[in-house]
C-alpha positions as CSV (number, residue, x, y, z in Angstrom):
1,M,0.0,0.0,0.0
2,N,1.4,3.4,-0.9
3,K,1.6,6.3,1.6
4,A,-0.8,8.5,-0.3
5,K,-3.5,5.8,-0.2
6,A,-2.9,5.2,3.5
7,K,-3.0,8.9,4.3
8,Q,-6.3,9.3,2.5
9,Y,-7.7,6.3,4.3
10,W,-6.8,7.8,7.7
11,K,-8.1,11.2,6.7
12,E,-11.5,9.7,5.9
13,N,-11.4,7.6,9.1
14,L,-10.8,10.7,11.2
15,K,-13.6,12.6,9.4
16,Y,-16.0,9.8,10.4
17,L,-14.7,9.8,14.0
18,I,-15.1,13.6,14.3
19,I,-18.6,13.6,12.9
20,L,-19.9,10.7,15.0
21,L,-18.3,11.9,18.2
22,S,-19.7,15.3,17.5
23,I,-23.2,13.8,17.2
24,W,-22.7,11.9,20.5
25,F,-21.4,15.0,22.3
26,S,-24.4,17.1,21.0
27,V,-26.9,14.5,22.1
28,S,-25.3,13.8,25.5
29,Y,-24.4,17.4,26.4
30,G,-27.1,19.3,24.5
31,A,-30.1,17.1,25.2
32,G,-28.9,16.0,28.7
33,I,-27.7,19.4,30.0
34,V,-28.2,22.4,27.8
35,F,-31.8,21.8,26.6
36,R,-32.8,19.7,29.5
37,S,-35.3,22.1,30.9
38,S,-37.0,22.5,27.5
39,L,-37.1,18.8,26.9
40,D,-38.6,18.1,30.4
41,A,-41.9,19.3,29.0
42,F,-42.1,15.9,27.3
43,H,-42.1,12.5,29.0
44,V,-40.7,9.0,28.0
45,G,-41.8,6.1,30.1
46,G,-43.0,8.4,32.9
47,F,-39.7,10.3,33.1
48,P,-38.9,13.8,31.7
49,L,-37.3,13.6,28.3
50,G,-34.2,15.7,29.4
51,F,-33.6,13.3,32.3
52,W,-34.1,10.3,30.0
53,F,-31.5,11.6,27.5
54,A,-29.1,12.3,30.4
55,Q,-29.5,8.8,31.8
56,Q,-30.4,6.5,28.9
57,G,-30.7,8.4,25.6
58,S,-27.0,9.3,25.2
59,I,-26.0,5.7,25.8
60,Y,-28.5,4.4,23.2
61,V,-27.2,7.0,20.7
62,F,-23.6,5.9,21.5
63,V,-24.4,2.3,20.8
64,L,-26.2,3.2,17.6
65,L,-23.2,5.3,16.5
66,I,-20.9,2.2,17.1
67,F,-23.0,0.3,14.6
68,V,-22.9,3.2,12.1
69,Y,-19.1,3.4,12.6
70,V,-18.7,-0.3,11.9
71,R,-20.8,0.0,8.7
72,L,-18.8,3.1,7.6
73,M,-15.5,1.4,8.3
74,N,-16.5,-1.8,6.4
75,K,-17.3,0.4,3.4
76,L,-14.0,2.3,3.8
77,D,-12.0,-0.9,4.1
78,S,-13.7,-2.2,0.9
79,K,-12.9,1.1,-0.9
80,Y,-9.2,0.9,0.0
81,G,-8.9,-2.9,-0.3
82,F,-8.5,-3.8,3.3
83,D,-11.4,-6.2,3.3
84,K,-9.4,-8.9,1.7
85,D,-7.6,-11.4,3.9
């Protein structure tokens, strides 16, 4: 593998990481802390939505983002030829 190809691979990988971690931060910090009082007007399972995001929602989003990351990385590996053993 040449260095230019490897550099482009890692550039795309870091782009995915930054985007996905930004989404997770926005959900956990924004929904759980910043917008908590506004979200508390709604309820999920008998609990205020802001509390739910702070306690459960950000964890669910994180797990979902792990699956998204795996899918993106599988596509990226295929694109650069790393899927062949």
